Structure formats: structure tokens, C-alpha cells
N, C-alpha and C positions, 0 to 999 in steps of 0.2 A: 546479613539477617539470617545466614544458615541455610539459604535455599536458593538455587539457581538453576537455569537450563542444564549447566555443565555438570552439576552435582546430583540433580534430582530427576532430570529427564534427558539423559544423553541420547537415548535411541531417537526420541522425538526430535531433539535438536539436529541430529543428523539427517532426519527426515525433512526438517525445515530448511536446511541448508540446500538439500537436493531440489525440493519443490519451489524454492526461491527462483530457480532459473526459468522454468516454464511459466511461473506466474508472471515474471517481468517480461518475458517475451510476448505476452498478451498485449503489453503496453507498446512494445516495439512494433507489433502488428498495427496497432492503432495509429502509431506515429507514421506509418506509410500513407495514411490518409490526412492527418492533421499537419504533419511535417513540422513539428515544433522543435525538434532537435536533430543534430547530426554529429558524427564523430569524426575527429581529424587526427593525423599523425599516428595512425595504427600500425602495428607491426605488419610488414609486407608478407612474411611467411604465414600461410593460412593456419598452420598448426598453433603457432604463437598467438596469432589473432584471436582464434576461437578459444583458445585456453584462457586468454585474458578476459573475453567476454564471460565465459562460464564462471571464472573465479570471482569477476566483479559482480555478476547478477547474483551468484550465490550468497553474497553478503547482505543483500538488501533486506529481506524479511528478518533474518537474524538481528540486524543492526536495529530495525524498528522495535522488535519485541524485547530485545535486551535493554535498550535504553527506555523503553516503557517501564520495565522492571525497576530500572535505576530511578526513574522519576518517582515511582511508588515508594521506593526506599527513602528517598530524600524528602518526600512528603510525609514519611512516617505512616505509610499505609502498607498492608500486605498485599500480595498478588490477589486480584479477584479470583474467588473460588470458581471452579467449573461447574455451572449448574446444568446438570442432565435432567431435563424435564421430559414430559411425556409428549410423544408426536401428537400433533393436533391438526385440525383443519385451518386453512387459510381464512381469516375474516375478510369482510369487504375492504377494510383498510389495508390489510396485507396484499390483496389482490391489486388494489390501487398502487401500491408501492411497487410491486413486481412489474406491473404494466408500465409504470413510469421508467423503471430501470431498463426495460427492453426498449422503450422508445429512445432513451438517452443514448443507449449504446448503439442503436441502429442509426441514429441520426448522422454521425460522422461518416458512416460506411455509404449511405445513400447520397449525402450532399457534403462531400469532403471540403473542409475548410480549415486554415490555421486558427480560426477563431473558436473552435469546437473543443478545446482541451476540457473545459468544465464538465461537458456531458460524459467524457471518458473517466474523469476523476470521481464523479458522483455516481454513475450508472450502476456500478456493482454493489455499492451500498444498498441502493433502493432495490435492486434485484435480489440479492442474496441474503441480506440480514433477516427479512421475514421468513424465508425458506429455512434458514438456519435455526430460527426460533421454533417454527412449526415442526422441524425434524427432531426437536428436543436438545438442540445444541446451544452454545453461548451465542448471544446476540447483543448488539447495542441497544436494540429496541426494548429487549426484556430488562436490561439494566435501567434504562430511563424510566419504563413503567413501574419499577420497584423503587424509584428515586434513588438509585445507586449511580453515582456519576464518576467514580474513581477510574474506571476503565477508559471512559471516553477522555477524561482529563489527561491521564497518563499517556495515552496514544497521541493525543494532540501534542502535548509537549515533546514527546519523542519525535514526532514529525518535524517540529520546529527545530529541534537540536540537530537531528540528523541532517535535515535540508541545509542548515547553515554550515555544518561540517563538510558535507559533500561539496558545497559550493566553494568553500575555502580551499579545499584540497584540489578541486578541479581547476580553479583559477590559475594556479601555478604549474599545473601538470603539462607535460608534453603531449602525450596521448589523452585526449579530452573530448568533451562534448561542448558544442556550440548551439545556443538557442537561437531560433528564428521565430520567436513569439511576436505577433504584430502589435500587441497592446503595449504602449510605452517602451518600444524597444531600446531606446537610447538612456532610459532611467534605470540604471543597473546597480545591483550590489553584487560584485564579483561578476560572473558571466550571466546571471539570472536577472531579467527585468524585475523590478520591485513587486508588481501584481503577482508574479509567479509564485512568491513565497507564500501566498495565501492557500496555495494547493498542497503544501507539505503536510499540514495537520489533516486535511481531508484524505490525502493519500495514505496516511498511517491507518486511519479508520477503514479505508478500503482494503488495505494489506490485511487487516484482522478478518473482515468479513469473507474475503476470498480464501484465506487460509483455512478458517473454520470450516467452510464448505468443502474444500479439497481434502481436509483431514477426516471429515464425516464420510467421504467417498472412498478414501484410500486406506485410512489408518486403522 
């Protein structure tokens, strides 16, 4: 379509690659409490191990966003324009969403449980999306209020595609992750229990809200 991260936004793409690492480490932190996955057969040498971690984690957000652009192209849609609005005050609904997000993200820290993956995958959407909107940035809620669903659709499709590809590659890998999800643990497609695939579209939406917030702070 004549437009891509690598041709039109190279500096931001480099920024995206770098911040993908600490953004994913947020979920690694939560995994200390919910214990839904662990890694096996990692390189013994710490330099090789941590270089592998960094390389792998640096691909997550770029994969989601590039695949989202691909979905837009295949669907005959352009990339959603960046709407830079005026900063505003939080409405009561916004406050309710923020409070819900805080509660969801606090829950696994206070009462750790392997059943609490959903609050982690949803919490940052509730917490950050209204803040992004009120800061004048891009937000999913602003898209929905304007009856514009392309971004949500593209991100959800990207989550499904990336999730399937990640699980395909992981299944035959030597150094890999293993799930310890307690819900239908034996009903699997590759290494992932089937209910876990519902998390990939939501994860893509969460990637968007987290990145918009971090870009507003640092970019």
C-alpha cells in the first residue's frame, strides 16, 4: 500500500522494538504470581540466555502491530489515522473504568492464583485506555464512540494470527515455554490449552493501550 513502519516510521519502529522488552516484562512480573507459564531448555550461559530473552521479547509488540497493518491491508482498509484530540477531564464512566483496571491488576498481586490470567490480560485496557483518550491520544474507546471499529478488528485478528504462529513455532522448539494453565489443561492445540487462545485478541488490544500510554510519556 506504499506505507509501512519500516518506510514511514523507522525511528518509532526502533523505539517500538526497544520498549517491547520492558512492556513484556510487566507480564513476566505478573507471571510470578499467577504462574501460568515457564521456560525450559534455555542456554546455560547467562549472556546467551538474556540475549535470547531480549531478542524474543523485542519482537512481540512489532509483531502485533505489523500484523495489524497486514490485516488492514488484506481487508482493504488504511491504517487508522492518529487522532490527536484535546486533553480533557475524566468522565464518571472513565473513572469507573480506571478503578476497574486498578482492581483487576491488584487482584493477582494480593491473592495470587493460576486462575487469574484474565484480570492481567484485561486490566491495562480498563486502566489505560480512558487515560489515553483524556490525554488526547489514540484510544479504543474513542474509536468505538465514533463507530470506527477497524482498529479493534485489525488488532484482534493480529492477536489470533500471532498467537497461532507463536504456538506453532513454540511447539517444535527446543528452548520453549510450557503452560501450567489450570483450565482444561489437557485439551490443547500445540502447547496452549484451548481456552487460552481467547486471550490473544485481548492481548493485542492491551498491547495497543500500553504502547500508546508509554509513547505519550516518552516519545
